[in-house]
C-alpha positions in Angstrom: -13.1 15.3 -29.9 -9.4 15.0 -29.9 -9.0 16.6 -26.8 -11.6 14.7 -24.9 -9.0 12.0 -26.4 -6.1 13.3 -25.3 -8.0 13.9 -22.0 -8.8 10.5 -21.4 -5.4 9.2 -22.6 -3.5 11.4 -20.0 -5.6 10.4 -17.1 -5.3 7.0 -18.1 -1.7 7.4 -18.1 -1.2 9.1 -14.6 -3.7 6.8 -12.7 -2.7 3.4 -13.7 0.8 3.4 -11.9 -1.7 3.6 -8.7 -3.3 1.0 -9.8 -0.7 -1.8 -9.6 0.0 -1.3 -5.4 -0.8 -4.0 -3.4 -4.5 -3.9 -1.1 -4.4 -4.7 2.4 -7.5 -2.7 3.2 -8.8 -6.5 4.1 -10.9 -8.7 1.9 -8.4 -11.2 1.7 -8.7 -12.7 5.1 -11.1 -14.8 6.7 -12.1 -15.4 9.5 -13.0 -12.7 12.7 -10.3 -9.5 13.6 -10.9 -7.8 16.4 -8.5 -5.1 17.7 -8.3 -2.8 20.6 -6.2 -0.2 22.3 -5.7 2.0 24.8 -4.5 5.7 23.3 -2.7 8.9 25.0 -1.9 12.0 23.5 -2.2 12.9 19.9 -2.0 10.7 16.7 1.7 9.9 15.2 3.1 11.9 13.1 4.0 10.7 10.1 8.1 10.3 10.8 6.8 9.0 14.3 4.7 6.3 12.0 7.4 5.3 10.2 9.8 4.6 12.6 7.2 2.8 14.9 7.0 0.6 11.6 10.4 0.2 10.9 10.9 -1.3 14.9 7.6 -3.6 14.5 9.2 -4.8 10.8 12.7 -5.7 12.5 10.9 -7.5 15.6 9.5 -9.8 11.9 13.0 -10.0 10.9 12.5 -7.3 7.9 15.4 -5.1 7.9 13.2 -1.6 6.6 15.4 1.5 6.1 12.1 3.2 5.1 8.3 2.1 6.0 5.8 4.0 4.4 2.1 3.4 4.6 0.5 3.4 1.3 -3.2 4.8 0.1 -4.8 0.9 0.5 -3.0 0.5 3.4 -0.2 -1.8 3.0 4.0 -0.7 4.1 6.0 0.3 1.3 9.6 -1.0 2.4 12.7 0.1 0.9 15.8 -2.0 1.7 19.0 -3.1 0.6 19.7 -6.7 -0.6 22.8 -8.9 -0.5 24.5 -7.2 -3.1 23.6 -3.6 -2.0 20.8 -3.3 -4.5 17.5 -1.4 -3.3 14.4 -3.6 -3.3 11.2 -2.6 -2.2 8.7 -5.0 -1.0 4.7 -4.3 0.4 3.9 -5.8 3.2 0.3 -6.2 5.4 0.8 -4.3 8.6 -1.1 -6.1 10.6 0.1 -9.8 9.9 3.2 -9.3 7.8 2.5 -11.3 5.0 4.1 -9.7 2.2 1.8 -8.9 -0.9 2.8 -8.9 -4.2 2.7 -5.9 -6.6 0.3 -6.6 -8.9 1.3 -5.5 -12.4 -1.5 -6.8 -14.5 -3.2 -3.5 -15.6 -6.8 -4.1 -16.5 
């Protein structure tokens, strides 16, 4: 019985930070979203995708040092603020709307 409780506590501790990531997989926007494109070649590598996302963010006025795709579809952007401190923000990759980090856990 104690092992089960301990295992459940460890699982909850490990899984809890992942629940705080914002969700950009849809459901929050209204209207119809349609996209199409032409692709030549293979999919982007992770490094190429980060470089492409950084270029798109800079076009929107967001000076990103790194831009990673999260498991819920958001862009996790790290940059330096005016004081030189590192900041992490989350953005929707389609609209570049800043998403809040949800730290209210169930």
